[in-house]
Backbone bond lengths (Angstrom), bond angles and torsions (degrees), N, CA, C in turn:
res aa  C-N    CA-C-N  psi(-1)  N-CA   C-N-CA  omega(-1)  CA-C   N-CA-C  phi
1 M - - - 1.439 - - 1.511 108.99 -
2 N 1.302 117.57 128.90 1.467 121.94 176.65 1.521 109.61 -84.38
3 H 1.326 116.04 142.99 1.459 121.90 179.43 1.535 108.31 -120.73
4 V 1.333 115.32 121.16 1.444 121.91 -179.56 1.514 108.81 -106.76
5 L 1.319 115.91 130.35 1.463 122.58 -178.43 1.520 110.17 -92.17
6 D 1.329 117.22 122.47 1.447 121.60 173.06 1.521 108.10 -74.56
7 T 1.304 116.20 158.52 1.472 121.46 -179.90 1.510 111.30 -55.52
8 N 1.361 118.24 -41.66 1.461 119.98 -177.62 1.516 112.21 -64.70
9 I 1.288 118.35 -30.74 1.471 121.46 177.92 1.541 109.85 -71.10
10 I 1.324 116.05 -42.80 1.472 117.70 178.66 1.524 110.40 -64.65
11 L 1.320 117.16 -39.71 1.463 119.01 177.40 1.529 111.15 -62.76
12 S 1.322 116.70 -40.28 1.472 120.42 176.74 1.522 111.39 -65.00
13 L 1.326 116.30 -39.34 1.452 121.27 177.60 1.526 110.94 -63.59
14 L 1.332 116.16 -47.95 1.460 120.15 179.79 1.531 112.38 -64.52
15 G 1.331 116.22 -31.36 1.475 120.80 179.49 1.504 114.07 -88.11
16 D 1.327 116.69 7.90 1.475 122.60 -179.95 1.516 110.19 55.60
17 E 1.338 116.97 43.27 1.456 122.19 -177.55 1.535 113.27 -105.87
18 L 1.334 117.64 -8.02 1.469 118.94 179.47 1.520 109.72 -74.83
19 A 1.335 116.22 137.84 1.463 121.14 -179.11 1.521 111.43 -64.19
20 E 1.325 116.46 -33.31 1.465 121.08 -179.94 1.523 108.97 -133.68
21 P 1.330 116.96 150.56 1.468 118.51 177.34 1.521 110.32 -65.50
22 L 1.302 115.51 153.10 1.478 120.00 174.41 1.514 109.35 -65.42
23 P 1.315 118.13 137.21 1.453 119.70 175.06 1.539 109.80 -60.66
24 I 1.300 116.59 151.04 1.451 120.48 178.77 1.520 107.39 -75.10
25 R 1.309 115.13 117.54 1.459 122.59 177.27 1.533 107.45 -167.30
26 R 1.280 115.37 178.40 1.466 120.99 178.17 1.532 108.66 -84.73
27 Y 1.329 116.61 127.12 1.457 121.73 -179.96 1.513 111.09 -116.83
28 F 1.334 114.16 153.78 1.464 122.09 178.07 1.521 107.62 -123.06
29 A 1.318 114.80 157.95 1.478 122.58 172.59 1.503 107.54 -148.12
30 S 1.302 115.64 149.22 1.460 121.93 176.67 1.520 110.14 -73.39
31 T 1.307 115.65 150.82 1.470 119.86 174.10 1.521 110.43 -58.73
32 I 1.327 118.31 -29.90 1.480 120.44 179.50 1.536 109.22 -67.11
33 T 1.331 118.82 -32.88 1.449 121.50 176.17 1.523 109.49 -64.73
34 E 1.308 115.70 -45.22 1.481 119.87 176.63 1.518 110.06 -56.39
35 M 1.328 116.86 -45.15 1.472 121.22 -178.69 1.525 111.01 -66.13
36 E 1.338 117.01 -41.54 1.473 119.91 179.14 1.520 111.15 -62.26
37 L 1.322 116.14 -42.73 1.475 121.25 -177.81 1.519 111.75 -65.99
38 L 1.317 117.24 -41.16 1.472 121.00 -172.18 1.532 113.54 -91.37
39 S 1.312 118.88 -7.33 1.473 118.87 -173.85 1.525 113.34 -104.56
40 H 1.319 118.23 6.25 1.462 120.27 179.24 1.520 108.51 -62.95
41 P 1.359 117.31 128.75 1.467 120.66 -174.72 1.535 115.09 -58.98
42 S 1.328 117.73 -32.37 1.472 118.95 -175.98 1.529 112.82 -99.35
43 L 1.337 116.51 19.65 1.466 121.03 -178.59 1.533 109.83 -66.23
44 S 1.332 116.62 125.57 1.476 119.75 177.66 1.501 109.47 -84.77
45 Q 1.326 116.55 165.51 1.461 121.64 179.43 1.521 110.83 -62.96
46 P 1.340 120.11 -43.08 1.466 118.33 177.07 1.531 113.25 -62.30
47 E 1.329 116.26 -38.11 1.468 120.07 178.56 1.553 110.08 -65.93
48 E 1.321 116.18 -42.04 1.446 120.12 178.17 1.537 111.26 -61.70
49 S 1.308 116.29 -41.76 1.468 120.42 179.01 1.528 110.68 -64.06
50 K 1.317 117.94 -39.30 1.458 122.41 178.88 1.528 109.98 -65.41
51 I 1.323 117.27 -42.98 1.456 121.53 178.41 1.537 110.93 -63.37
52 R 1.328 115.42 -47.74 1.465 119.12 -178.80 1.548 111.16 -61.99
53 A 1.306 116.45 -38.16 1.480 119.33 177.51 1.519 110.69 -62.88
54 L 1.319 117.35 -43.25 1.456 120.88 178.58 1.534 110.48 -64.98
55 L 1.312 117.83 -42.76 1.467 122.03 -179.29 1.530 112.25 -63.34
56 R 1.327 117.05 -27.09 1.475 119.66 177.34 1.526 112.13 -65.48
57 D 1.361 115.70 -23.85 1.454 120.92 -179.20 1.531 112.89 -94.71
58 I 1.328 116.74 1.90 1.450 122.78 -177.65 1.523 107.81 -118.38
59 N 1.310 116.69 144.33 1.466 121.15 174.81 1.519 109.00 -82.36
60 V 1.318 117.81 106.93 1.471 121.22 -179.93 1.530 106.77 -87.07
61 V 1.348 113.86 125.46 1.441 121.59 -175.35 1.522 109.99 -99.25
62 D 1.322 115.96 119.78 1.457 120.20 176.43 1.523 110.67 -73.45
63 M 1.318 115.89 160.20 1.448 120.77 -179.75 1.528 109.35 -82.41
64 D 1.327 115.10 115.67 1.464 120.37 176.11 1.543 107.94 -99.97
65 P 1.337 118.39 175.69 1.475 119.24 -178.71 1.520 114.41 -57.75
66 D 1.330 117.93 -37.12 1.452 120.66 179.08 1.542 111.93 -64.03
67 I 1.327 115.76 -45.87 1.468 120.59 178.55 1.520 109.65 -63.23
68 K 1.315 116.99 -41.33 1.463 120.89 179.59 1.533 110.74 -60.19
69 E 1.319 118.02 -47.83 1.474 121.42 -178.91 1.532 111.10 -66.10
70 Q 1.311 116.36 -40.15 1.473 120.17 178.30 1.518 109.76 -64.64
71 A 1.341 118.22 -40.43 1.468 121.38 179.51 1.518 110.88 -64.70
72 I 1.322 116.38 -39.28 1.458 120.24 177.25 1.533 110.36 -60.21
73 R 1.332 115.85 -46.96 1.459 119.78 178.88 1.535 111.88 -61.40
74 L 1.324 116.95 -43.46 1.464 120.63 -179.57 1.528 110.92 -64.84
75 R 1.294 117.20 -40.29 1.474 120.06 178.75 1.500 110.86 -64.23
76 R 1.322 117.35 -44.97 1.451 122.25 -178.07 1.525 112.43 -69.72
77 H 1.302 117.93 -43.35 1.470 120.64 -171.24 1.528 113.85 -96.17
78 Q 1.327 118.45 -22.46 1.457 120.84 -178.08 1.541 112.08 -110.07
79 G 1.342 115.41 -9.98 1.454 118.98 179.17 1.524 114.96 70.91
80 L 1.333 115.39 21.18 1.459 118.41 179.43 1.540 110.78 -72.09
81 K 1.327 115.54 151.86 1.457 119.30 169.23 1.524 107.39 -64.14
82 L 1.313 116.81 151.43 1.453 120.41 -175.95 1.535 113.65 -55.03
83 P 1.333 120.29 -46.15 1.483 118.80 178.63 1.527 111.55 -60.48
84 D 1.325 118.39 -40.75 1.464 121.16 179.31 1.514 111.27 -66.22
85 A 1.321 116.84 -36.89 1.478 121.10 177.83 1.528 110.25 -64.36
86 I 1.324 117.91 -39.72 1.460 121.40 179.69 1.526 110.93 -68.09
87 I 1.350 116.21 -41.52 1.461 120.76 178.61 1.520 110.16 -64.54
88 A 1.333 117.05 -45.14 1.482 120.77 178.68 1.529 110.09 -62.91
89 A 1.326 118.18 -43.01 1.448 121.83 179.19 1.519 110.98 -62.64
90 T 1.314 117.83 -36.30 1.461 121.75 177.97 1.532 109.36 -63.13
91 A 1.325 116.02 -46.65 1.492 119.33 179.58 1.523 110.32 -63.09
92 L 1.317 116.98 -42.41 1.484 120.31 178.73 1.516 111.32 -62.76
93 S 1.348 116.48 -40.18 1.466 119.78 -178.19 1.528 111.68 -66.72
94 L 1.321 117.60 -27.32 1.460 122.11 179.58 1.532 111.16 -92.59
95 D 1.338 116.06 1.14 1.470 120.77 -174.81 1.519 108.77 50.98
96 G 1.343 114.71 46.78 1.457 120.32 -172.86 1.506 113.00 -113.81
97 V 1.310 113.76 177.48 1.448 123.36 175.27 1.530 107.18 -100.02
98 L 1.325 116.21 126.90 1.448 120.37 177.88 1.527 108.11 -89.58
99 L 1.318 116.36 118.87 1.460 121.12 175.15 1.510 106.90 -86.49
100 T 1.346 115.93 111.71 1.446 121.71 -174.49 1.515 110.62 -151.49
101 N 1.304 116.84 151.99 1.439 120.99 171.03 1.516 110.29 -110.97
102 D 1.295 117.55 18.37 1.463 124.03 176.14 1.527 107.67 -92.43
103 Q 1.318 116.60 107.22 1.459 121.65 -176.09 1.528 112.87 -63.32
104 R 1.315 117.12 -27.03 1.464 119.75 179.39 1.543 109.97 -65.30
105 M 1.314 117.40 -36.63 1.448 121.10 179.89 1.545 109.99 -64.39
106 A 1.307 116.81 -33.43 1.456 121.19 -178.05 1.527 112.20 -66.35
107 R 1.338 116.51 -16.14 1.473 121.00 -178.96 1.522 112.05 -92.87
108 V 1.314 118.94 0.34 1.460 121.67 179.81 1.537 108.47 -74.60
109 P 1.332 117.38 120.90 1.475 120.01 -179.60 1.529 112.45 -56.84
110 G 1.316 115.91 132.05 1.460 121.20 176.44 1.516 114.90 84.16
111 L 1.332 117.70 -9.99 1.473 121.45 -177.79 1.522 108.21 -92.07
112 Q 1.326 115.13 120.14 1.469 120.69 176.20 1.516 108.57 -82.93
113 C 1.317 117.13 121.80 1.458 122.35 -179.26 1.516 110.86 -123.32
114 Q 1.306 114.41 150.33 1.457 121.42 175.29 1.529 106.74 -138.70
115 S 1.334 116.26 125.65 1.470 118.97 176.40 1.534 108.08 -89.49
116 L 1.314 114.46 156.65 1.464 120.25 179.08 1.519 108.82 -120.78
117 P 1.325 117.77 131.12 1.455 119.56 -178.41 1.530 112.33 -67.95
118 L 1.325 114.08 144.57 1.454 121.21 177.60 1.511 110.06 -102.48
119 K 1.325 116.56 158.03 1.456 121.13 176.25 1.519 108.70 -64.37
120 R 1.295 116.35 147.43 1.469 120.16 177.15 1.511 109.44 -77.67
121 A 1.308 115.30 142.60 1.487 120.58 -178.71 1.497 111.18 -71.42
């Protein structure tokens, strides 16, 4: 089973907010997740280095024509924001489970989602 990391899960992982460590396995992420993580205007150099190090251990999936068409359908029919549609389409293309804490993603038909508990404040 392929496991795709949503941007919010990676941010929680980087911020040491996950209640439990991710199990050791092969993970995937959409190229849009990579772009979201690295394009934040106030990103510091140490933060960028930490993100890039994590991304080296993840299989970043580029958008191919199938992902593009699926993302278009998801945006039109599910009303997802374009980045979320691309991430969902990536998980669907890999026949994978999307690890996300975005409840809206869990309502996408056919998309297998798993939320991850966060540490209590």
